[in-house]
VOGU-3710 file (C-alpha; in Angstrom, 3 decimals, decimal comma):
1> mgkknnikdi> 35,813/78,190/-28,674  32,580/80,058/-29,040  29,415/78,955/-27,351  27,582/76,253/-29,369  24,325/77,456/-30,886  21,258/75,646/-29,491  17,756/75,833/-31,025  16,394/76,233/-27,512  18,184/79,596/-27,259  16,745/81,038/-30,488
11> dtslrwrfdv> 13,084/81,602/-29,577  10,659/80,799/-26,809  7,417/80,846/-28,792  5,764/79,031/-31,725  3,379/80,309/-34,386  0,736/78,560/-36,437  1,582/78,310/-40,141  -0,548/77,071/-43,029  0,684/74,464/-45,479  -0,053/75,212/-49,137
21> ntfrllgrel> -2,610/72,365/-49,192  -4,878/74,494/-46,991  -6,480/75,992/-50,095  -7,625/72,543/-51,214  -8,956/71,642/-47,766  -10,990/74,871/-47,634  -12,138/74,646/-51,235  -12,799/71,515/-53,239  -12,443/69,081/-50,313  -14,570/71,039/-47,840
31> itdrvtavfe> -17,304/72,094/-50,254  -17,843/68,842/-52,133  -20,789/69,888/-54,281  -20,610/72,516/-57,039  -24,213/73,622/-56,539  -23,320/74,368/-52,907  -20,273/76,291/-54,197  -22,419/78,564/-56,386  -24,844/78,918/-53,502  -22,108/80,223/-51,194
41> lvkncydana> -20,988/82,821/-53,709  -24,537/84,019/-54,438  -25,197/84,298/-50,687  -22,199/86,628/-50,459  -23,956/88,873/-52,992  -26,978/89,022/-50,690  -24,756/90,125/-47,794  -23,237/92,798/-50,054  -26,660/94,503/-50,415  -26,992/93,516/-54,078
51> tevlvdfvdv> -30,388/93,859/-55,707  -29,315/92,024/-58,865  -27,070/88,987/-59,373  -26,133/87,436/-62,696  -24,740/83,908/-62,868  -23,348/83,697/-66,399  -22,219/80,390/-67,956  -19,909/80,827/-70,956  -19,112/77,803/-73,164  -19,461/75,465/-70,165
61> gsknsekkii> -21,032/72,737/-72,272  -17,945/72,289/-74,442  -14,539/70,815/-73,738  -12,576/73,846/-74,857  -10,355/75,718/-72,421  -12,383/78,948/-72,582  -15,140/77,796/-70,236  -16,096/80,486/-67,716  -18,529/81,015/-64,882  -19,130/84,667/-64,028
71> ikdngigmsf> -20,982/85,764/-60,905  -21,698/89,476/-60,989  -23,622/91,654/-58,532  -24,412/95,351/-58,068  -23,696/95,351/-54,334  -21,483/97,652/-52,289  -18,228/96,166/-53,601  -14,874/95,947/-51,793  -12,000/98,362/-51,312  -8,314/97,457/-51,485
81> idirdkwmvv> -8,261/97,290/-47,663  -11,295/94,980/-47,697  -9,524/92,657/-50,124  -6,191/92,736/-48,273  -7,396/92,574/-44,660  -10,629/90,634/-45,006  -11,118/88,689/-48,250  -7,487/87,516/-48,373  -7,385/86,534/-44,673  -8,612/82,993/-43,983
91> gtnskrtsly> -11,555/82,838/-41,595  -11,872/86,603/-41,237  -15,427/87,817/-41,415  -16,376/91,458/-40,954  -19,992/90,349/-40,552  -19,257/89,178/-37,028  -18,979/92,763/-35,785  -22,419/93,668/-37,135  -25,521/91,533/-37,548  -27,168/93,654/-40,245
101> sdqpfnrkfv> -26,138/95,270/-43,525  -26,403/99,020/-44,135  -29,731/100,816/-44,498  -32,071/100,816/-46,341  -31,467/97,072/-46,841  -30,958/96,133/-43,213  -30,415/92,493/-44,239  -29,405/89,956/-41,641  -25,969/88,663/-42,686  -26,049/85,001/-43,708
111> gekgigrfav> -22,318/84,366/-44,212  -20,312/84,069/-41,021  -17,598/81,413/-41,391  -15,218/83,457/-43,523  -14,483/80,546/-45,869  -17,304/80,747/-48,443  -14,922/82,569/-50,799  -12,984/79,322/-51,239  -16,000/77,860/-53,035  -14,478/79,267/-56,248
121> dklgekllir> -11,776/76,564/-56,069  -14,521/73,952/-56,494  -15,633/75,615/-59,735  -12,421/76,473/-61,585  -8,653/76,875/-61,446  -8,356/80,620/-62,105  -10,186/83,559/-60,568  -10,298/87,241/-61,463  -12,008/89,467/-58,905  -13,289/92,815/-60,226
131> tkqnsendwl> -14,710/94,999/-57,488  -15,497/98,659/-56,838  -17,215/100,801/-54,255  -19,278/103,791/-55,425  -16,956/106,242/-53,701  -13,952/105,149/-55,783  -12,892/105,960/-59,356  -11,291/102,649/-60,386  -12,146/98,967/-60,503  -9,760/96,837/-58,441
141> nvkidwdeye> -8,719/93,598/-60,196  -7,171/90,718/-58,253  -5,840/87,574/-59,948  -5,804/84,255/-58,102  -4,372/81,226/-59,877  -5,093/77,989/-58,054  -2,653/76,265/-60,430  0,201/78,017/-58,628  -1,001/76,621/-55,303  -1,276/73,179/-56,888
151> alsdsskvtq> 2,229/73,439/-58,382  3,719/74,512/-55,053  1,915/71,628/-53,345  3,342/69,132/-55,868  6,814/70,649/-55,509  6,762/70,307/-51,736  6,014/66,590/-52,103  9,146/66,134/-54,229  11,526/68,343/-52,245  10,080/67,358/-48,857
161> qlslfteien> 10,235/71,054/-47,944  7,445/72,916/-46,196  5,579/75,264/-48,541  3,307/77,791/-46,912  -0,115/78,921/-48,089  0,908/82,530/-47,415  4,043/82,442/-49,620  2,162/82,806/-52,929  1,742/86,330/-54,254  -1,508/87,260/-55,975
171> kyfyedgdle> -1,249/90,126/-58,516  -3,650/93,060/-58,636  -4,194/96,072/-60,903  -6,720/98,872/-61,520  -9,062/99,776/-64,404  -10,959/103,003/-65,012  -14,556/103,134/-63,862  -17,513/105,483/-63,325  -17,816/107,060/-59,900  -21,385/105,820/-59,341
181> esgteliisk> -20,645/102,192/-60,243  -20,327/99,551/-57,540  -20,364/95,818/-57,208  -18,249/92,665/-57,471  -17,612/90,340/-60,396  -16,054/86,914/-59,975  -14,722/85,589/-63,295  -13,889/81,913/-62,885  -11,967/80,377/-65,794  -10,500/76,973/-66,571
191> vsdlwtendi> -13,794/75,606/-65,248  -13,320/72,148/-63,781  -16,497/70,392/-64,987  -18,838/70,467/-67,942  -22,249/71,960/-67,205  -25,113/70,476/-69,217  -28,492/72,144/-69,605  -29,852/69,735/-66,988  -27,066/70,753/-64,587  -28,007/74,418/-64,936
201> erlykelskl> -31,680/73,504/-64,580  -30,888/71,815/-61,266  -28,953/74,894/-60,158  -31,953/77,022/-61,102  -34,235/74,905/-58,931  -31,921/75,169/-55,947  -31,358/78,922/-56,340  -35,138/79,376/-56,531  -35,223/78,169/-52,916  -32,493/80,536/-51,694
211> vspfypvnpp> -34,961/83,142/-50,415  -37,976/81,997/-48,432  -41,168/82,333/-50,489  -42,840/83,742/-47,369  -40,133/86,259/-46,409  -40,530/89,795/-47,793  -37,193/90,904/-49,308  -37,299/94,656/-49,790  -35,312/96,040/-51,568  -35,493/92,957/-53,823
221> fdirinsney> -32,824/90,329/-54,448  -33,187/89,178/-58,062  -31,047/86,364/-59,441  -30,685/85,728/-63,169  -28,989/82,846/-64,962  -27,563/83,277/-68,437  -25,966/80,842/-70,853  -24,656/81,492/-74,367  -25,300/77,832/-75,236  -28,713/76,991/-73,799
231> ksfanklvkp> -31,602/79,130/-75,093  -33,853/78,330/-72,142  -31,381/80,209/-69,947  -31,109/83,497/-71,792  -30,956/85,956/-68,893  -33,626/83,908/-67,089  -34,998/85,326/-63,837  -34,923/82,816/-60,980  -38,384/82,562/-59,432  -39,699/80,158/-56,786
241> dpikfyshra> -42,324/77,661/-57,932  -45,829/78,519/-56,773  -47,061/75,977/-54,243  -50,314/74,546/-55,571  -52,265/71,297/-55,972  -51,653/70,412/-52,308  -54,451/68,608/-50,472  -53,861/70,050/-46,985  -52,081/73,046/-45,525  -51,157/74,032/-41,975
251> eidfdlennk> -49,011/76,679/-40,314  -47,834/77,540/-36,820  -46,580/80,745/-35,182  -45,283/81,843/-31,786  -46,122/84,392/-29,110  -42,865/85,759/-27,751  -44,553/88,010/-25,198  -46,279/85,062/-23,492  -43,444/82,569/-24,185  -45,760/80,325/-26,205
261> qetlifnskt> -45,133/78,176/-29,272  -47,924/76,925/-31,511  -47,885/73,212/-32,419  -50,117/71,038/-34,619  -52,546/68,397/-33,345  -54,875/66,004/-35,188  -58,550/65,595/-34,375  -59,227/61,887/-34,963  -63,012/62,423/-34,744  -63,328/65,118/-37,407
271> geinsewidi> -60,185/64,321/-39,421  -59,060/67,945/-39,132  -55,663/69,434/-38,287  -55,809/71,941/-35,449  -53,233/73,607/-33,213  -52,546/74,247/-29,553  -50,107/76,363/-27,541  -47,127/75,000/-25,610  -44,148/76,666/-23,958  -41,391/77,854/-26,293
281> qnfgpvkmki> -38,859/75,026/-26,589  -35,121/75,085/-25,851  -34,283/75,800/-29,514  -36,294/79,026/-29,476  -39,480/80,220/-31,214  -40,167/79,140/-34,813  -42,692/79,669/-37,568  -43,627/76,857/-39,931  -45,771/76,233/-43,012  -46,438/72,705/-44,305
291> yyfnenakkr> -48,173/71,716/-47,552  -49,160/68,055/-47,718  -49,850/66,152/-50,938  -52,026/63,076/-50,606  -52,163/60,496/-53,374  -54,586/62,430/-55,574  -52,767/65,736/-55,017  -49,436/64,167/-56,004  -50,988/62,883/-59,225  -52,250/66,386/-60,094
301> ynsaykndet> -48,896/67,947/-59,201  -46,870/65,405/-61,176  -49,178/65,794/-64,145  -48,688/69,566/-64,117  -44,909/69,325/-63,716  -44,341/66,233/-65,892  -43,497/63,837/-63,042  -40,670/66,027/-61,719  -40,369/64,566/-58,202  -37,667/67,042/-57,164
311> ridgikiyrd> -40,253/69,800/-56,746  -41,879/68,137/-53,745  -38,809/67,853/-51,563  -39,598/68,002/-47,870  -38,933/70,549/-45,157  -36,480/73,417/-45,595  -35,042/75,535/-42,779  -34,658/79,255/-43,500  -32,655/81,576/-41,281  -33,730/85,209/-41,515
321> giiatpfaef> -35,326/84,517/-44,877  -32,331/82,731/-46,474  -32,073/78,959/-46,786  -29,779/77,161/-44,354  -26,896/75,677/-46,320  -27,263/71,896/-45,782  -30,341/71,878/-48,003  -28,649/73,318/-51,078  -26,720/70,228/-52,140  -28,436/68,464/-55,003
331> qqnsdkkrdv> -28,680/64,767/-55,884  -30,119/63,819/-59,270  -31,243/60,491/-57,833  -33,735/61,510/-55,165  -33,156/58,228/-53,299  -29,531/59,294/-52,691  -30,425/62,751/-51,443  -29,085/63,521/-47,986  -31,719/63,225/-45,298  -30,448/65,920/-42,917
341> lgidkrrwsa> -33,576/66,001/-40,759  -34,030/62,215/-40,744  -37,501/62,397/-42,322  -37,092/59,608/-44,880  -34,988/57,521/-42,506  -38,170/56,880/-40,564  -39,797/55,162/-43,535  -39,142/51,492/-44,198  -41,714/51,079/-46,882  -44,923/52,503/-48,318
351> afnkvgtkev> -46,700/49,919/-46,166  -46,192/52,185/-43,179  -48,053/55,404/-42,731  -45,015/57,665/-42,489  -44,891/60,945/-44,367  -41,724/61,322/-46,447  -40,013/64,207/-48,194  -41,829/63,382/-51,456  -45,179/64,152/-49,846  -44,625/67,556/-48,244
361> igvlditken> -43,276/71,004/-49,019  -42,485/72,882/-45,841  -40,684/75,953/-44,580  -39,386/76,366/-41,046  -38,365/79,952/-40,277  -35,691/80,606/-37,636  -33,529/83,632/-36,843  -29,998/84,143/-35,601  -31,352/86,218/-32,743  -34,022/83,799/-31,492
371> npkiidatnr> -32,350/80,477/-32,444  -28,604/80,997/-31,835  -27,853/77,311/-31,164  -28,940/76,143/-34,632  -25,558/76,509/-36,339  -24,370/75,535/-39,829  -21,442/73,133/-39,972  -18,368/74,575/-41,655  -18,587/72,140/-44,578  -22,187/73,279/-45,255
381> qdfiyteeye> -23,316/69,634/-45,272  -25,148/69,569/-41,941  -25,755/71,501/-38,748  -23,435/71,358/-35,766  -24,708/68,831/-33,226  -26,259/70,560/-30,219  -29,040/69,608/-27,845  -31,116/72,388/-29,409  -30,577/71,040/-32,933  -31,710/67,557/-31,859
391> sikefiisql> -34,775/69,118/-30,249  -35,728/71,117/-33,328  -35,495/67,957/-35,463  -37,820/66,193/-33,023  -40,196/69,158/-33,180  -40,301/69,015/-36,991  -41,017/65,279/-36,884  -43,795/65,869/-34,345  -45,490/68,261/-36,796  -45,206/65,701/-39,588
401> kvfeelkefe> -46,753/63,042/-37,350  -49,983/65,032/-37,454  -50,072/64,549/-41,223  -49,273/60,865/-40,701  -52,386/60,573/-38,540  -54,293/62,339/-41,303  -52,813/59,913/-43,847  -53,957/56,919/-41,798  -57,380/58,516/-41,271  -57,829/58,985/-45,014
411> rvgkkttvek> -56,507/55,498/-45,788  -58,964/53,841/-43,390  -61,758/56,078/-44,627  -61,007/55,227/-48,246  -60,862/51,523/-47,455  -64,201/51,701/-45,626  -65,765/53,711/-48,453  -64,622/51,188/-51,073  -66,000/48,297/-49,013  -69,334/50,088/-48,526
421> ellvagqdvk> -69,601/51,013/-52,196  -68,931/47,416/-53,246  -71,564/46,117/-50,838  -74,108/48,728/-51,961  -73,376/47,908/-55,617  -73,938/44,217/-54,882  -77,211/44,975/-53,143  -78,344/47,235/-56,002  -77,644/44,553/-58,605  -79,512/41,955/-56,521
431> sfereiekie> -82,438/44,339/-56,224  -82,304/44,874/-59,992  -82,484/41,096/-60,504  -85,619/40,885/-58,364  -87,257/43,726/-60,307  -86,545/41,904/-63,568  -88,154/38,757/-62,145  -91,262/40,771/-61,204  -91,499/42,204/-64,709  -91,005/38,751/-66,200
441> ksidkelnpe> -93,906/37,342/-64,184  -96,204/40,235/-65,031  -95,937/40,100/-68,834  -98,085/37,896/-71,082  -96,000/34,833/-71,960  -97,775/34,501/-75,309  -96,869/38,037/-76,356  -93,665/39,965/-76,971  -91,257/37,018/-77,490  -88,528/39,453/-78,566
451> fkanlnllkd> -89,070/41,512/-75,428  -88,907/38,358/-73,308  -85,624/37,303/-74,959  -84,112/40,693/-74,207  -85,394/40,472/-70,660  -83,736/37,066/-70,194  -80,487/38,457/-71,586  -80,687/41,385/-69,156  -81,415/38,983/-66,317  -78,363/36,848/-67,172
461> qakklhvtis> -76,140/39,922/-67,376  -77,381/41,113/-63,973  -76,558/37,720/-62,439  -73,068/37,779/-63,950  -72,536/41,328/-62,658  -73,627/40,269/-59,176  -71,174/37,351/-59,245  -68,389/39,690/-60,414  -69,088/42,197/-57,627  -69,163/39,393/-55,043
471> kgideqkkyq> -65,782/38,198/-56,319  -64,521/41,805/-56,134  -65,567/42,032/-52,489  -63,781/38,772/-51,710  -60,642/39,860/-53,594  -60,630/43,217/-51,805  -60,758/41,456/-48,446  -57,982/39,057/-49,503  -55,854/41,959/-50,702  -56,284/43,796/-47,410
481> keverkekil> -55,277/40,684/-45,472  -52,231/40,274/-47,716  -51,175/43,896/-47,092  -51,501/43,370/-43,342  -49,559/40,080/-43,587  -46,668/41,707/-45,488  -46,593/44,591/-43,026  -46,269/42,156/-40,119  -43,493/40,298/-41,924  -41,591/43,570/-42,370
491> ysvvsmqeya> -41,967/44,283/-38,652  -40,602/40,829/-37,939  -37,604/41,246/-40,265  -36,558/44,553/-38,703  -37,068/43,096/-35,243  -34,839/40,188/-36,210  -32,118/42,588/-37,340  -32,178/44,244/-33,948  -32,058/40,851/-32,215  -29,214/39,651/-34,476
501> slishavrts> -27,167/42,734/-33,630  -27,701/42,145/-29,923  -27,023/38,403/-29,980  -23,910/38,620/-32,189  -21,763/39,706/-29,234  -22,950/36,733/-27,167  -22,293/34,356/-30,093  -18,759/35,678/-30,509  -18,210/35,285/-26,776  -19,411/31,661/-26,856
511> iakvkhlgef> -17,244/30,861/-29,891  -14,210/32,391/-28,184  -14,838/30,259/-25,080  -15,240/27,076/-27,132  -12,077/27,877/-29,087  -10,099/28,502/-25,891  -11,325/25,287/-24,268  -10,762/23,337/-27,484  -7,168/24,563/-27,638  -6,625/23,148/-24,140
521> fklnfpnpqy> -7,806/19,722/-25,392  -5,645/19,975/-28,502  -2,495/20,752/-26,552  -2,971/18,414/-23,549  -5,174/15,435/-24,465  -4,590/12,675/-23,478  -2,964/13,353/-20,122  -4,335/11,710/-16,918  -3,206/14,589/-14,714  -5,676/16,892/-16,585
531> dkyffqyail> -8,670/14,489/-16,571  -10,455/16,668/-14,023  -10,198/19,686/-16,350  -11,098/17,639/-19,430  -14,368/16,645/-17,725  -15,190/20,217/-16,619  -14,264/21,753/-19,969  -16,260/19,148/-21,910  -19,371/20,147/-19,953  -18,660/23,850/-20,597
541> iydemntlls> -18,203/23,227/-24,328  -21,445/21,231/-24,411  -23,332/24,048/-22,639  -21,928/26,719/-24,962  -22,804/24,670/-28,041  -26,351/24,229/-26,761  -26,567/27,978/-26,337  -25,357/28,561/-29,875  -27,818/25,999/-31,232  -30,753/27,579/-29,419
551> vtdfmlsyas> -29,835/31,013/-30,745  -29,383/29,853/-34,342  -32,540/27,716/-34,206  -34,472/30,720/-32,989  -33,152/32,900/-35,815  -33,676/30,210/-38,453  -37,265/29,804/-37,332  -37,925/33,288/-38,665  -36,768/32,250/-42,108  -38,714/29,012/-42,248
561> adksyeefdi> -41,749/29,319/-39,982  -45,244/29,769/-41,297  -46,622/33,203/-40,419  -50,129/31,840/-39,816  -51,867/31,768/-36,442  -51,311/29,040/-33,877  -52,288/28,327/-30,293  -49,698/28,854/-27,554  -49,535/29,572/-23,837  -48,254/33,079/-23,057
571> kiliddllkn> -46,764/31,898/-19,767  -44,738/29,116/-21,435  -43,634/31,342/-24,321  -42,333/34,154/-22,099  -40,663/31,711/-19,727  -38,889/29,887/-22,562  -37,894/33,048/-24,425  -36,443/34,924/-21,444  -34,864/31,984/-19,611  -33,434/30,055/-22,539
581> tyetvfknds> -32,949/32,288/-25,561  -31,420/35,146/-23,573  -29,646/33,084/-20,947  -26,140/33,808/-22,277  -26,843/37,486/-22,822  -28,149/37,941/-19,289  -25,230/35,972/-17,843  -22,615/37,976/-19,745  -24,185/41,280/-18,728  -24,851/40,189/-15,096
591> ikleidikdd> -28,583/40,795/-15,417  -30,911/39,236/-12,833  -34,126/37,910/-14,387  -37,425/37,812/-12,473  -40,498/36,143/-14,026  -43,859/36,171/-12,266  -46,562/34,968/-14,658  -49,471/33,938/-12,410  -52,031/32,578/-14,866  -51,897/30,340/-17,905
601> fiidtnkkaf> -53,382/32,067/-20,918  -53,687/30,318/-24,276  -54,204/32,531/-27,297  -54,517/31,856/-31,024  -52,395/34,370/-32,947  -49,090/34,891/-34,744  -46,520/33,392/-32,375  -43,479/34,992/-33,987  -45,070/38,421/-33,885  -45,741/37,905/-30,182
611> qdifqnlvsn> -42,103/36,932/-29,616  -41,066/40,123/-31,422  -42,664/42,155/-28,654  -40,507/40,667/-25,900  -37,369/40,524/-28,026  -37,564/44,259/-28,507  -38,427/44,982/-24,887  -35,404/42,918/-23,772  -33,158/44,687/-26,288  -34,411/48,044/-25,036
621> sikalknted> -33,806/47,117/-21,401  -30,267/45,832/-21,975  -29,262/49,185/-23,449  -30,932/51,053/-20,578  -29,095/48,876/-18,019  -25,604/49,418/-19,409  -24,423/51,708/-16,600  -26,490/50,157/-13,784  -24,660/48,098/-11,152  -27,350/45,660/-9,929
631> kiikcsgfln> -29,210/44,982/-13,164  -32,760/43,594/-13,036  -35,291/42,698/-15,724  -38,724/41,625/-14,515  -41,783/40,318/-16,344  -45,102/39,666/-14,610  -48,566/38,796/-15,932  -52,081/37,945/-14,785  -55,701/37,642/-15,916  -57,854/40,653/-15,124
641> sdkyviyfsd> -61,539/40,416/-16,031  -61,734/40,445/-19,853  -58,048/41,097/-20,545  -54,576/39,757/-19,885  -52,148/42,257/-18,343  -48,347/42,022/-18,622  -45,838/44,306/-16,889  -42,287/44,456/-18,248  -39,753/46,367/-16,131  -36,075/47,145/-15,700
651> ngiginesdk> -34,114/49,299/-13,256  -32,055/51,094/-15,942  -31,718/54,806/-16,691  -35,468/55,262/-17,046  -37,472/57,456/-19,422  -38,282/61,140/-19,031  -41,914/62,017/-18,477  -41,823/64,272/-21,563  -40,773/61,273/-23,702  -43,687/58,976/-22,742
661> ewifglyntr> -45,331/59,210/-26,161  -42,232/60,143/-28,168  -40,396/56,869/-27,431  -42,886/54,895/-29,519  -41,970/56,860/-32,647  -39,814/55,297/-35,348  -36,078/56,083/-34,927  -36,721/57,994/-31,696  -34,010/56,915/-29,262  -32,066/58,205/-26,260
671> taeqggagig> -29,660/55,239/-26,324  -27,899/55,858/-29,648  -24,508/55,617/-27,921  -25,402/52,099/-26,758  -26,425/51,102/-30,284  -30,108/52,005/-30,008  -31,743/52,695/-33,372  -35,211/53,771/-32,187  -36,923/50,812/-33,864  -37,815/48,434/-31,051
681> lyivenqvka> -40,605/50,270/-29,240  -42,137/51,316/-32,543  -42,425/47,632/-33,482  -43,714/46,715/-30,020  -46,513/49,284/-30,114  -47,634/48,278/-33,602  -47,506/44,556/-32,860  -49,532/45,011/-29,680  -52,060/47,102/-31,624  -52,247/44,325/-34,232
691> fggsielven> -53,435/42,007/-31,423  -56,099/44,577/-30,528  -54,203/45,534/-27,380  -52,405/48,555/-26,008  -49,044/49,421/-24,444  -48,180/52,364/-22,223  -45,370/53,561/-20,019  -46,558/53,538/-16,389  -44,981/54,384/-13,034  -41,890/52,217/-12,728
701> efkptgatfk> -41,769/49,579/-10,006  -37,993/49,939/-9,534  -37,301/53,297/-7,949  -35,604/55,757/-8,148  -34,751/54,751/-11,733  -36,129/52,335/-14,278  -39,046/51,889/-16,643  -42,223/49,777/-16,590  -44,368/49,031/-19,634  -47,938/47,824/-19,245
711> itipfnkn> -49,282/45,625/-22,056  -53,003/44,903/-22,163  -54,436/42,198/-24,432  -58,254/41,936/-24,516  -60,064/38,647/-25,054  -63,590/37,279/-25,258  -64,466/34,933/-22,366  -66,929/33,077/-24,535
//
């Protein structure tokens, strides 16, 4: 008998193979937005040294089968070898071997993943590539039919046989051409979706942002959009909107020779935006221009552009003059637009003085050479997470915070101006009344009865006007108090969400204990031999239920309690909150609590808002203590001259010196992995400020690690 064949004897190596579904993963499922798909293909034209690109829509507004999208450029084109060994090889990118295109263009290549070509699958089912280099006589035509890939994919599901992406043959042929011609034409047919005039208008807006308005492109890169159905897009040149009507403008640069980066600062005395120099950050040097639109500027802008909110759309990042891909995707509903940089995430409501994407137009310029760690994700929907990317987002937010200070400065100034103008108007009317009375006394009572009647009428009108202005002043004060009240309620609600998230684990733990102990009763009661355990377990169940009641009562108090001021003793409040409300949490997490409040101090203020402060400090500390063995939370307080001072400390991971101010920003957190959302300290700072106090991070009392916050609340001895 011959030797039995064994698969182990056939080969000693394995090769990667690609299932036919790869085309779908790299096309329609990877690039989920058709505007992004067109973007990718137009960017390829830029890399090909094109000076002109035409995006032609043919019958795309009808349901007939002849719909086409044609993207044509006059770039360098591709040879047969380029098509075979580069374009038709997944992930291959010749741009990796060279950073710049040929002279005289010398453009920095923007495509580098080698998969942008699959964007055509998002747009239509058939593709004809026509391409030619100026040194060749003929146009090379390559046919790609995505239907064949789809059919093979469906067949493999039925037969259960492996079908490979590389098994499908794509036909090619040649056509005569002029020697001097060059370029590439992508003819996409069997277009997947209808394109309305509004759809093409949105594409126009996004393509107008492809090249930075501040980056000189020479030779030029002109994009035109044409449609045989929509007259407004008859060979229309894509041009960026001029930036005008803004109320404030600022820009920053860098000094590479001295390793310095410019950054914005706000002068709270003059209300001006200035700049200072810091060391270049870990993400590399950047340039930035920001145009801010205050309330009046937005009204002028919206009036000029017929309330088109999409034109004021936040900060864009440009790499070597071309927009970074995550910002190309369009959402018709601006509220659903992806917030890649986290700018709008920081805003809860218009009640807070945060600047959102609908208030600024900005450009951040980076380069591949100077900012290599800012990398596009393959799906073009975000950047790859790196420490440098997180840092550059923080840097952008820090620049916006300057405009937030300006916003608050203007808001306070406007409020003060309105109050002053109302008071002056009231005084002027009162003065006018007195002048009328003087005139009335000086005229002859026997003469001019008609004049006297008119004078009395004028006098009555002046009195009514004075009453109206006085009411206006009162209403303005009431309105301001109502705004402040609603703002505090919003702080409280968000604080409660954070507390609820924290306490939910403890509640589940208590319920599980009660259930376990209750099951023991159910299975064994009555039984004299277990009386000892029945007694012990009854006490445990009682204690757990008390814990649950205290937690739920505390949370319900937020829904039912009056938000008005009341008198309470700080010492009693802190003692009750930390010892009782958090007892289960501290016990479960093995946290030792130390309270050292030396002096009683009764204040008259919003009690719930004051509790918010310590809820959030506790929540912050618990996250910081997660990986600490001997966990400690300490709270101490004492009277000091004309203020009450409270220190709140833990011996957790601590806070970097460079983050001392940053940590109080909304959504700024270093404990995201522990569930931190960057809300707590923002609430704490604003609540303390609402009491007229201050909070700061001081030298921690638990060394070598930990954090200590000092809260100062001023008071009047009298």
